[in-house]
PATI-798217 format. One record per residue (C-alpha): x, y, z; residue in one letter. Coordinates in nm, 2 decimals. Layout:
# PATI-798217
+--------+--------+--------+-----+
:      X :      Y :      Z : res :
+--------+--------+--------+-----+
:      X :      Y :      Z :   A :
...
+--------+--------+--------+-----+
This chain:
# PATI-798217
+--------+--------+--------+-----+
:      X :      Y :      Z : res :
+--------+--------+--------+-----+
:   9.28 :   8.07 :  11.39 :   X :
:   9.49 :   8.26 :  11.15 :   X :
:   9.49 :   8.64 :  11.17 :   X :
:   9.31 :   8.82 :  10.88 :   X :
:   9.54 :   8.91 :  10.59 :   X :
:   9.59 :   9.28 :  10.52 :   X :
:   9.52 :   9.42 :  10.17 :   X :
:   9.81 :   9.65 :  10.09 :   X :
:   9.83 :   9.63 :   9.71 :   X :
:   9.54 :   9.57 :   9.47 :   X :
:   9.58 :   9.49 :   9.10 :   X :
:   9.28 :   9.62 :   8.91 :   X :
:   9.21 :   9.52 :   8.54 :   X :
:   8.85 :   9.56 :   8.43 :   X :
:   8.67 :   9.60 :   8.10 :   X :
:   8.36 :   9.77 :   8.24 :   X :
:   8.44 :  10.06 :   8.47 :   X :
:   8.08 :  10.12 :   8.60 :   X :
:   8.04 :  10.03 :   8.96 :   X :
:   8.41 :  10.06 :   9.03 :   X :
:   8.40 :  10.41 :   9.18 :   X :
:   8.29 :  10.31 :   9.53 :   X :
:   8.53 :  10.02 :   9.55 :   X :
:   8.82 :  10.26 :   9.46 :   X :
:   8.70 :  10.52 :   9.70 :   X :
:   8.68 :  10.27 :   9.99 :   X :
:   9.01 :  10.10 :   9.91 :   X :
:   9.19 :  10.44 :   9.88 :   X :
:   9.05 :  10.55 :  10.21 :   X :
:   9.19 :  10.24 :  10.36 :   X :
:   9.54 :  10.31 :  10.23 :   X :
:   9.55 :  10.04 :   9.96 :   X :
:   9.80 :  10.09 :   9.67 :   X :
:   9.66 :  10.06 :   9.32 :   X :
:   9.83 :   9.88 :   9.03 :   X :
:   9.67 :   9.88 :   8.68 :   X :
:   9.70 :   9.90 :   8.31 :   X :
:   9.56 :  10.09 :   8.01 :   X :
:   9.21 :  10.22 :   8.03 :   X :
:   9.16 :  10.11 :   8.39 :   X :
:   9.47 :  10.30 :   8.50 :   X :
:   9.35 :  10.61 :   8.32 :   X :
:   9.00 :  10.57 :   8.48 :   X :
:   9.15 :  10.54 :   8.83 :   X :
:   9.37 :  10.84 :   8.79 :   X :
:   9.07 :  11.04 :   8.64 :   X :
:   8.91 :  10.99 :   8.98 :   X :
:   9.21 :  11.15 :   9.15 :   X :
:   9.36 :  10.83 :   9.30 :   X :
:   9.73 :  10.75 :   9.26 :   X :
:   9.78 :  10.43 :   9.06 :   X :
:  10.11 :  10.26 :   8.96 :   X :
:  10.13 :  10.13 :   8.60 :   X :
:  10.19 :   9.76 :   8.55 :   X :
:  10.44 :   9.84 :   8.28 :   X :
:  10.65 :  10.05 :   8.52 :   X :
:  10.67 :   9.74 :   8.75 :   X :
:  10.75 :   9.49 :   8.47 :   X :
:  10.96 :   9.72 :   8.25 :   X :
:  10.75 :   9.62 :   7.94 :   X :
:  10.48 :   9.82 :   7.77 :   X :
:  10.14 :   9.67 :   7.67 :   X :
:  10.23 :   9.49 :   7.34 :   X :
:  10.07 :   9.30 :   7.05 :   X :
:   9.77 :   9.53 :   7.03 :   X :
:   9.70 :   9.50 :   7.41 :   X :
:   9.71 :   9.12 :   7.40 :   X :
:  10.00 :   9.11 :   7.65 :   X :
:   9.98 :   9.35 :   7.95 :   X :
:   9.99 :   9.17 :   8.28 :   X :
:  10.14 :   8.84 :   8.18 :   X :
:  10.48 :   8.87 :   8.35 :   X :
:  10.66 :   8.70 :   8.64 :   X :
:  10.67 :   9.02 :   8.85 :   X :
:  10.29 :   9.03 :   8.84 :   X :
:  10.20 :   8.67 :   8.86 :   X :
:  10.48 :   8.61 :   9.11 :   X :
:  10.32 :   8.87 :   9.33 :   X :
:   9.99 :   8.69 :   9.31 :   X :
:  10.10 :   8.32 :   9.33 :   X :
:  10.38 :   8.35 :   9.59 :   X :
:  10.30 :   8.16 :   9.91 :   X :
:  10.36 :   8.40 :  10.19 :   X :
:  10.43 :   8.13 :  10.44 :   X :
:  10.68 :   7.94 :  10.22 :   X :
:  11.04 :   8.05 :  10.30 :   X :
:  11.17 :   7.96 :   9.95 :   X :
:  10.89 :   8.17 :   9.79 :   X :
:  10.97 :   8.46 :  10.01 :   X :
:  11.34 :   8.43 :   9.93 :   X :
:  11.27 :   8.43 :   9.56 :   X :
:  11.04 :   8.73 :   9.59 :   X :
:  11.33 :   8.92 :   9.76 :   X :
:  11.58 :   8.80 :   9.50 :   X :
:  11.37 :   8.91 :   9.20 :   X :
:  11.21 :   9.22 :   9.35 :   X :
:  10.86 :   9.08 :   9.35 :   X :
:  10.60 :   9.28 :   9.55 :   X :
:  10.30 :   9.09 :   9.70 :   X :
:   9.96 :   9.15 :   9.54 :   X :
:   9.69 :   9.10 :   9.80 :   X :
:   9.37 :   9.17 :   9.60 :   X :
:   9.29 :   9.12 :   9.23 :   X :
:   8.98 :   9.28 :   9.07 :   X :
:   8.90 :   9.17 :   8.72 :   X :
:   8.60 :   9.22 :   8.48 :   X :
:   8.66 :   9.01 :   8.17 :   X :
:   8.62 :   9.11 :   7.80 :   X :
:   8.25 :   9.06 :   7.70 :   X :
:   8.28 :   8.75 :   7.49 :   X :
:   7.92 :   8.64 :   7.52 :   X :
:   7.79 :   8.99 :   7.46 :   X :
:   8.00 :   9.02 :   7.14 :   X :
:   7.87 :   8.69 :   7.01 :   X :
:   7.51 :   8.79 :   7.10 :   X :
:   7.55 :   9.12 :   6.91 :   X :
:   7.66 :   8.94 :   6.60 :   X :
:   8.03 :   9.03 :   6.61 :   X :
:   8.25 :   8.91 :   6.33 :   X :
:   8.47 :   8.61 :   6.40 :   X :
:   8.77 :   8.83 :   6.44 :   X :
:   8.59 :   9.06 :   6.69 :   X :
:   8.48 :   8.76 :   6.88 :   X :
:   8.83 :   8.61 :   6.89 :   X :
:   8.97 :   8.93 :   7.03 :   X :
:   8.71 :   8.92 :   7.31 :   X :
:   8.86 :   8.60 :   7.44 :   X :
:   9.03 :   8.73 :   7.75 :   X :
:   9.37 :   8.59 :   7.83 :   X :
:   9.53 :   8.81 :   8.09 :   X :
:   9.21 :   8.86 :   8.29 :   X :
:   9.12 :   8.49 :   8.31 :   X :
:   9.48 :   8.41 :   8.40 :   X :
:   9.47 :   8.67 :   8.68 :   X :
:   9.14 :   8.51 :   8.81 :   X :
:   9.28 :   8.16 :   8.81 :   X :
:   9.61 :   8.26 :   8.97 :   X :
:   9.45 :   8.46 :   9.25 :   X :
:   9.18 :   8.20 :   9.31 :   X :
:   9.45 :   7.92 :   9.33 :   X :
:   9.64 :   8.12 :   9.59 :   X :
:   9.33 :   8.21 :   9.80 :   X :
:   9.54 :   8.13 :  10.11 :   X :
:   9.69 :   8.47 :  10.06 :   X :
:   9.50 :   8.66 :   9.79 :   X :
:   9.15 :   8.79 :   9.75 :   X :
:   8.99 :   8.77 :   9.40 :   X :
:   8.70 :   8.97 :   9.27 :   X :
:   8.63 :   8.80 :   8.93 :   X :
:   8.35 :   9.03 :   8.78 :   X :
:   8.16 :   9.35 :   8.85 :   X :
:   7.88 :   9.13 :   8.97 :   X :
:   8.10 :   9.06 :   9.28 :   X :
:   8.18 :   9.42 :   9.36 :   X :
:   7.90 :   9.44 :   9.62 :   X :
:   8.05 :   9.13 :   9.80 :   X :
:   8.39 :   9.30 :   9.82 :   X :
:   8.24 :   9.63 :   9.93 :   X :
:   8.05 :   9.46 :  10.21 :   X :
:   8.37 :   9.30 :  10.33 :   X :
:   8.56 :   9.62 :  10.32 :   X :
:   8.30 :   9.82 :  10.51 :   X :
:   8.26 :   9.55 :  10.78 :   X :
:   8.62 :   9.45 :  10.82 :   X :
:   8.84 :   9.72 :  10.66 :   X :
:   9.13 :   9.62 :  10.43 :   X :
:   9.18 :   9.27 :  10.55 :   X :
:   9.03 :   8.93 :  10.47 :   X :
:   9.01 :   8.59 :  10.64 :   X :
:   9.10 :   8.27 :  10.46 :   X :
:   8.73 :   8.16 :  10.47 :   X :
:   8.63 :   8.48 :  10.30 :   X :
:   8.90 :   8.44 :  10.03 :   X :
:   8.80 :   8.08 :   9.98 :   X :
:   8.44 :   8.19 :   9.91 :   X :
:   8.57 :   8.45 :   9.67 :   X :
:   8.78 :   8.19 :   9.50 :   X :
:   8.48 :   7.96 :   9.47 :   X :
:   8.29 :   8.24 :   9.29 :   X :
:   8.59 :   8.31 :   9.07 :   X :
:   8.62 :   7.95 :   8.95 :   X :
:   8.25 :   7.96 :   8.87 :   X :
:   8.31 :   8.28 :   8.65 :   X :
:   8.61 :   8.12 :   8.47 :   X :
:   8.42 :   7.80 :   8.41 :   X :
:   8.12 :   7.98 :   8.27 :   X :
:   8.34 :   8.19 :   8.05 :   X :
:   8.54 :   7.90 :   7.91 :   X :
:   8.21 :   7.71 :   7.85 :   X :
:   8.08 :   8.00 :   7.64 :   X :
:   8.39 :   8.01 :   7.44 :   X :
:   8.39 :   7.63 :   7.39 :   X :
:   8.02 :   7.64 :   7.28 :   X :
:   8.10 :   7.91 :   7.02 :   X :
:   8.39 :   7.71 :   6.87 :   X :
:   8.18 :   7.39 :   6.86 :   X :
:   7.90 :   7.58 :   6.67 :   X :
:   8.13 :   7.73 :   6.41 :   X :
+--------+--------+--------+-----+
């Protein structure tokens, strides 16, 4: 049986910040490095925890009105790299890619914006691109990466951390990935429904 995989770096990119406090406190106490963008980065630092900026890793600021923040090879390479694949490890070393072991995402509230009667432009801007891409990448690479795809899953992660510390088994990561693909499927279905009804 494979040894549990340690969580050393967590990428956190969430729309709703409520419920994140205890997760951050627990991860910080376990020595996990935080990596984030924009409002999430500011929130983490406001709680007194050190947090590296994604833009300092990538060398690019958030651009196009925030539409492009995490979409970069140094971020997605850190998530998608197969740790047991020699060629992947070699390319990570060549390009200075740091492994990302945990991804925490809470998507833009598309359904809520529709339900509240948002304008077409407001609704379009609530179609999450970076977040849904992070979810799919981390879930695809569940062999190495743990994914928390919404704030509804925070209690699941918290329970794992309190029971096992900053490490996860492949079975646990597979279960998280299963939940993640359910979130992405529901999200895309809601978007498809809105487009079909326009």
